[in-house]
BAGUTI-764809 format. One record per residue (C-alpha): x, y, z; residue in one letter; residue number from 1. Coordinates in steps of 0.25 Angstrom, whole numbers. Example, Ala and Ser with C-alpha at 12.3 -4.5 7.8 and 13.67 -1.06 7.14 Angstrom:
residues 2
SITE      xx      yy      zz   resn   resi
SITE      49     -18      31      a      1
SITE      55      -4      29      s      2
This chain:
residues 283
SITE      xx      yy      zz   resn   resi
SITE     107     190     133      m      1
SITE     101     193     119      q      2
SITE      87     188     124      d      3
SITE      88     198     136      i      4
SITE      92     209     126      i      5
SITE      81     206     117      k      6
SITE      71     207     129      k      7
SITE      77     221     132      a      8
SITE      75     225     118      d      9
SITE      61     221     118      v     10
SITE      59     230     130      l     11
SITE      66     242     124      i     12
SITE      57     240     112      e     13
SITE      45     240     120      a     14
SITE      48     252     129      s     15
SITE      45     262     119      a     16
SITE      31     256     117      y     17
SITE      29     255     132      i     18
SITE      32     269     133      h     19
SITE      23     273     122      a     20
SITE      11     265     127      f     21
SITE      12     267     142      r     22
SITE      -2     271     147      k     23
SITE      -8     269     134      k     24
SITE     -20     260     132      t     25
SITE     -19     247     124      v     26
SITE     -33     240     121      v     27
SITE     -32     225     118      i     28
SITE     -42     216     113      k     29
SITE     -41     201     116      y     30
SITE     -50     190     112      g     31
SITE     -53     178     103      g     32
SITE     -47     165     104      s     33
SITE     -34     170     109      i     34
SITE     -41     175     122      l     35
SITE     -43     160     126      g     36
SITE     -28     156     124      e     37
SITE     -22     156     138      d     38
SITE      -8     158     133      k     39
SITE     -11     169     123      i     40
SITE     -20     176     133      r     41
SITE      -9     176     144      r     42
SITE       1     182     134      s     43
SITE      -9     193     130      v     44
SITE     -13     196     145      l     45
SITE       2     197     148      e     46
SITE       4     207     138      d     47
SITE      -8     215     143      i     48
SITE      -2     215     157      v     49
SITE      11     219     152      f     50
SITE       5     231     145      l     51
SITE      -2     235     157      s     52
SITE      11     234     166      l     53
SITE      19     243     157      i     54
SITE       9     254     157      g     55
SITE       0     252     145      l     56
SITE     -15     251     147      r     57
SITE     -20     238     141      p     58
SITE     -35     236     140      v     59
SITE     -40     222     136      l     60
SITE     -53     219     129      i     61
SITE     -56     204     127      h     62
SITE     -65     196     118      g     63
SITE     -70     182     121      g     64
SITE     -77     176     108      g     65
SITE     -71     162     108      p     66
SITE     -75     160     123      n     67
SITE     -89     165     120      i     68
SITE     -90     156     108      t     69
SITE     -85     144     116      e     70
SITE     -95     147     128      r     71
SITE    -106     148     118      m     72
SITE    -103     134     112      k     73
SITE    -103     128     126      q     74
SITE    -117     134     129      t     75
SITE    -122     129     115      g     76
SITE    -124     143     110      k     77
SITE    -121     146      96      k     78
SITE    -112     158      92      t     79
SITE    -117     167      81      e     80
SITE    -109     178      75      f     81
SITE    -116     189      67      i     82
SITE    -106     199      59      e     83
SITE     -95     193      67      g     84
SITE    -102     196      80      m     85
SITE    -107     186      90      r     86
SITE    -122     186      91      y     87
SITE    -124     189     106      t     88
SITE    -138     185     112      d     89
SITE    -140     185     127      l     90
SITE    -135     171     129      d     91
SITE    -122     174     121      t     92
SITE    -120     187     128      l     93
SITE    -120     180     142      k     94
SITE    -109     171     136      i     95
SITE    -101     182     131      v     96
SITE    -102     190     144      r     97
SITE     -98     178     152      e     98
SITE     -86     174     143      e     99
SITE     -81     188     142      l    100
SITE     -82     190     157      d    101
SITE     -74     177     159      y    102
SITE     -63     181     149      l    103
SITE     -63     195     155      n    104
SITE     -61     190     169      e    105
SITE     -51     180     164      k    106
SITE     -42     190     157      i    107
SITE     -42     199     169      v    108
SITE     -38     188     178      k    109
SITE     -27     184     169      e    110
SITE     -21     198     168      i    111
SITE     -21     200     183      n    112
SITE     -14     186     184      l    113
SITE      -3     192     175      l    114
SITE      -1     204     185      k    115
SITE      -9     213     176      g    116
SITE     -21     221     182      s    117
SITE     -34     219     174      a    118
SITE     -48     223     176      v    119
SITE     -60     217     170      s    120
SITE     -69     227     162      l    121
SITE     -82     221     156      k    122
SITE     -87     229     144      g    123
SITE    -102     228     148      e    124
SITE     -98     234     162      e    125
SITE     -98     248     156      g    126
SITE     -85     247     149      i    127
SITE     -91     245     135      i    128
SITE    -104     252     131      e    129
SITE    -111     244     120      a    130
SITE    -123     244     110      q    131
SITE    -129     233     102      k    132
SITE    -122     230      90      k    133
SITE    -130     231      77      r    134
SITE    -128     221      66      g    135
SITE    -135     216      54      k    136
SITE    -140     205      63      k    137
SITE    -143     206      78      d    138
SITE    -131     203      86      l    139
SITE    -138     202     100      g    140
SITE    -129     208     111      f    141
SITE    -117     212     103      v    142
SITE    -113     226     105      g    143
SITE    -104     237     100      e    144
SITE     -97     247     109      v    145
SITE    -103     261     111      n    146
SITE     -93     266     122      k    147
SITE     -82     262     131      i    148
SITE     -80     267     145      d    149
SITE     -66     270     144      k    150
SITE     -65     276     158      n    151
SITE     -68     263     164      k    152
SITE     -56     256     156      i    153
SITE     -47     268     158      e    154
SITE     -49     268     173      s    155
SITE     -43     254     174      h    156
SITE     -32     257     164      l    157
SITE     -28     269     173      k    158
SITE     -26     259     185      k    159
SITE     -18     250     176      d    160
SITE     -28     239     175      f    161
SITE     -30     231     162      i    162
SITE     -45     232     158      p    163
SITE     -50     219     152      v    164
SITE     -63     222     145      i    165
SITE     -74     212     139      s    166
SITE     -81     217     126      p    167
SITE     -95     218     131      m    168
SITE    -103     231     132      g    169
SITE    -115     237     139      l    170
SITE    -126     244     131      g    171
SITE    -134     256     135      q    172
SITE    -145     246     134      d    173
SITE    -138     238     146      r    174
SITE    -136     226     137      y    175
SITE    -122     220     137      v    176
SITE    -116     218     123      y    177
SITE    -106     209     117      n    178
SITE     -95     217     110      i    179
SITE     -84     213     100      n    180
SITE     -71     214     108      a    181
SITE     -63     220      96      d    182
SITE     -74     231      95      e    183
SITE     -74     233     110      a    184
SITE     -59     234     111      a    185
SITE     -58     244     100      s    186
SITE     -68     253     107      f    187
SITE     -60     252     120      i    188
SITE     -47     255     113      a    189
SITE     -53     268     107      v    190
SITE     -60     272     120      s    191
SITE     -47     271     127      l    192
SITE     -39     278     116      s    193
SITE     -30     265     116      a    194
SITE     -16     266     111      e    195
SITE     -17     252     105      k    196
SITE     -29     242     102      f    197
SITE     -24     228     101      v    198
SITE     -32     216      96      l    199
SITE     -27     203     100      l    200
SITE     -30     192      90      t    201
SITE     -25     178      86      n    202
SITE     -19     182      73      v    203
SITE      -6     189      70      k    204
SITE     -13     202      65      g    205
SITE     -18     207      51      i    206
SITE     -14     199      39      m    207
SITE     -15     202      25      r    208
SITE     -17     187      22      s    209
SITE     -21     177      33      s    210
SITE     -13     167      25      s    211
SITE       0     175      24      d    212
SITE       8     176      37      v    213
SITE      16     187      30      d    214
SITE       4     196      28      s    215
SITE       3     201      42      f    216
SITE       1     216      44      i    217
SITE       8     223      55      s    218
SITE       2     237      53      t    219
SITE     -10     243      46      l    220
SITE     -18     255      47      n    221
SITE     -33     258      47      i    222
SITE     -35     260      32      k    223
SITE     -27     247      29      e    224
SITE     -35     239      39      a    225
SITE     -49     244      34      k    226
SITE     -44     240      19      a    227
SITE     -39     226      24      m    228
SITE     -53     224      30      i    229
SITE     -60     228      17      k    230
SITE     -51     220       9      e    231
SITE     -54     208      18      k    232
SITE     -39     206      22      v    233
SITE     -44     208      36      i    234
SITE     -55     198      38      q    235
SITE     -64     191      49      e    236
SITE     -60     192      63      g    237
SITE     -49     203      60      m    238
SITE     -59     213      55      i    239
SITE     -65     217      68      p    240
SITE     -51     218      74      k    241
SITE     -46     227      64      v    242
SITE     -59     235      64      n    243
SITE     -57     236      79      a    244
SITE     -43     242      77      c    245
SITE     -48     251      66      i    246
SITE     -59     257      75      n    247
SITE     -49     259      86      a    248
SITE     -39     266      78      l    249
SITE     -49     275      71      e    250
SITE     -54     279      85      a    251
SITE     -41     283      90      g    252
SITE     -33     270      95      v    253
SITE     -18     272      92      k    254
SITE     -15     258      86      k    255
SITE     -22     244      85      t    256
SITE     -16     230      85      h    257
SITE     -20     216      81      i    258
SITE     -11     206      86      i    259
SITE     -10     191      88      d    260
SITE     -11     188     103      a    261
SITE      -5     174     101      r    262
SITE       8     180     100      i    263
SITE      14     180     114      q    264
SITE      14     194     120      h    265
SITE       8     200     107      a    266
SITE       3     213     113      l    267
SITE      17     216     118      l    268
SITE      23     213     105      l    269
SITE      13     222      98      e    270
SITE      14     234     107      i    271
SITE      29     234     111      f    272
SITE      36     230      99      t    273
SITE      40     238      86      d    274
SITE      34     228      76      k    275
SITE      22     222      84      g    276
SITE      16     209      81      i    277
SITE       2     212      76      g    278
SITE      -6     221      67      t    279
SITE      -6     236      70      e    280
SITE     -17     244      65      i    281
SITE     -15     259      65      v    282
SITE     -23     271      60      r    283
């Protein structure tokens, strides 16, 4: 009986959040090695389907870096990173497009099998307008976002579809560009005036010290986040994720979250419980 009562308590705790976020847009970025883990992916997609069924409007942007790297190994092509970005020549671009298309279709199919209603939106098909990214060295067909066609995304949200978007963009020069998925997701969250922007990772969230399990930070603001980057408390792969959150917040997104997708139903625990389970970055 106590177990049943606890379940009822959870529903009561969640009801206030369900009411607050109903018809609100939640932009979720999901990529990296955790995208390739079947059990984790199922849990994440179950959460996204649940969000849609109870009236929220989830939008999923996926990456595919590990898949692309593995495919390049198989073809004997060397992976080169410049300033943290994958150098993308025409051969690499072909692999990137094929792998992202494969993942996009796979995710859509799995959401639909879970009784959700997903739609595939490929960034280079007019969803994301891009331009060539300029760096200290030439990056090839690496792009940055110019503009998001929010009307195309919103038209599907209004029909209760879950848009699944790949991070590729089309330039006015008609070239297709490979775009960092965190950056693309941040721009999409801003364009849709999202209530929440959630980055799924394979770590608990932001830590003051990676070696100290008790140094986890549940909440911080933009000023604190910038200081932690400057002080090198936030390092390496977490930097672009935190910057994506900061950029989204400064452009009007209400709240951002970095959470560990390895925790079963992490999305639901973060959104529908008082304490959450990841790091929340606020204005």
